[in-house]
C-alpha positions in Angstrom: 105.7 105.0 78.2 102.5 103.2 79.2 102.1 101.6 82.6 99.7 99.0 83.9 98.9 99.9 87.5 96.2 100.0 90.2 93.8 102.9 90.5 92.0 103.2 93.8 88.2 103.7 93.7 85.4 103.6 96.2 84.8 104.6 99.8 87.2 105.4 102.5 87.4 102.0 104.2 85.7 100.0 101.5 87.7 100.4 98.3 88.2 98.7 95.0 91.3 98.8 92.7 90.9 99.2 89.0 93.7 97.9 86.8 94.3 100.6 84.2 96.6 101.4 81.3 97.9 104.9 81.8 100.7 107.1 80.6 103.5 107.0 83.2 104.0 110.8 83.2 100.4 111.6 84.2 99.0 111.2 87.7 96.9 108.1 88.3 94.0 110.1 89.8 93.9 112.6 86.9 91.3 110.4 85.1 93.3 110.3 81.9 93.5 106.5 81.5 93.8 104.8 78.1 91.8 101.8 79.1 90.3 100.0 82.1 91.5 96.4 82.1 89.8 95.0 85.2 89.2 95.4 88.9 90.2 93.9 92.3 88.3 93.9 95.6 91.0 93.2 98.2 88.7 92.5 101.1 86.8 89.7 99.4 89.7 88.8 97.1 87.4 88.9 94.1 88.7 90.2 90.8 87.8 90.3 87.1 90.4 90.9 84.4 90.4 91.2 80.6 93.2 88.8 79.8 93.4 89.5 76.1 93.6 93.3 76.5 96.2 93.0 79.3 98.4 90.9 77.0 97.8 93.3 74.1 99.1 96.3 76.2 102.1 94.3 77.4 102.9 93.4 73.8 102.7 97.1 72.9 105.4 97.8 75.4 103.5 98.7 78.5 105.3 98.0 81.8 103.3 96.8 84.8 104.0 98.3 88.2 105.5 96.0 90.8 102.3 95.4 92.7 100.2 95.0 89.5 102.9 92.6 88.1 102.7 90.5 91.2 98.9 90.4 91.0 99.0 89.4 87.3 101.5 86.6 88.2 99.1 85.4 90.9 96.2 85.5 88.5 98.3 83.4 86.0 98.1 85.9 83.2 101.9 86.5 83.2 104.5 83.8 84.0 107.5 84.7 86.1 108.7 85.4 89.6 107.1 88.0 91.8 109.0 91.3 92.2 109.9 92.8 95.5 107.7 95.8 96.3 109.4 99.1 96.9 107.6 101.1 99.6 108.8 104.7 100.2 107.9 106.5 103.4 106.8 110.1 103.2 109.4 112.6 104.4 108.3 114.5 107.6 109.0 118.2 107.8 110.7 119.5 110.9 108.0 121.9 111.9 105.1 119.6 111.5 106.1 116.6 113.7 108.1 117.9 116.6 107.0 115.0 118.9 108.2 112.3 116.5 111.6 114.0 116.3 112.0 114.2 120.0 111.4 110.5 120.6 114.7 109.4 119.1 116.6 112.0 121.2 114.9 110.8 124.3 115.9 107.2 123.6 119.6 108.2 123.4 121.1 108.1 126.9 124.5 109.4 127.8 127.0 106.6 128.4 127.8 106.4 132.1 131.2 105.1 133.2 131.0 102.0 135.3 133.1 101.9 138.5 135.1 99.0 136.9 136.2 101.3 134.0 137.9 103.8 136.5 141.5 103.0 137.4 142.1 101.6 140.9 144.4 104.5 141.9 141.5 107.1 141.6 139.4 105.4 144.3 141.6 106.1 147.3 142.3 109.7 146.2 138.6 110.4 145.9 138.0 109.1 149.4 140.8 111.2 150.8 139.5 114.3 149.0 135.9 113.7 150.3 137.2 113.3 153.8 139.2 116.6 153.5 136.1 118.4 152.3 134.0 117.0 155.2 136.6 118.1 157.7 136.7 121.6 156.3 132.9 121.8 156.6 133.0 120.7 160.2 135.7 123.3 161.1 133.6 126.1 159.6 130.6 125.0 161.6 132.6 125.0 164.8 134.1 128.4 164.2 130.8 130.0 163.3 129.2 129.6 166.8 132.4 130.7 168.6 132.5 134.1 166.8 129.0 135.0 167.9 
């Protein structure tokens, strides 16, 4: 199946997109395009398209990619509504980006129980237990100097 899509050309930060007809099974950067149908410079928003050739390929059954279709609608070559663009993020391998994996774990904090969540009965018992522990410590301190 043929596809109308963008092919990126130019320098690293100064690029131009070509609109090309290409077989959907081949990579866009392989250079095996059927025909160059126009160009788009996104920084200056200038473009030049061959309207008759684009309509020819669409009549032959070529499908435009979502971003190319939206551009052709904007240029009033095709009539219709714009399509939502599907952007897929690259999957990150576990070994390559350890720092990015640790940040979500750092954000997770253990849930602490608020004093209001504890039953009222536990509060006096805790105070009694704390006092008993303190008394035992004091008794041990008093006995230690007497033995020497």
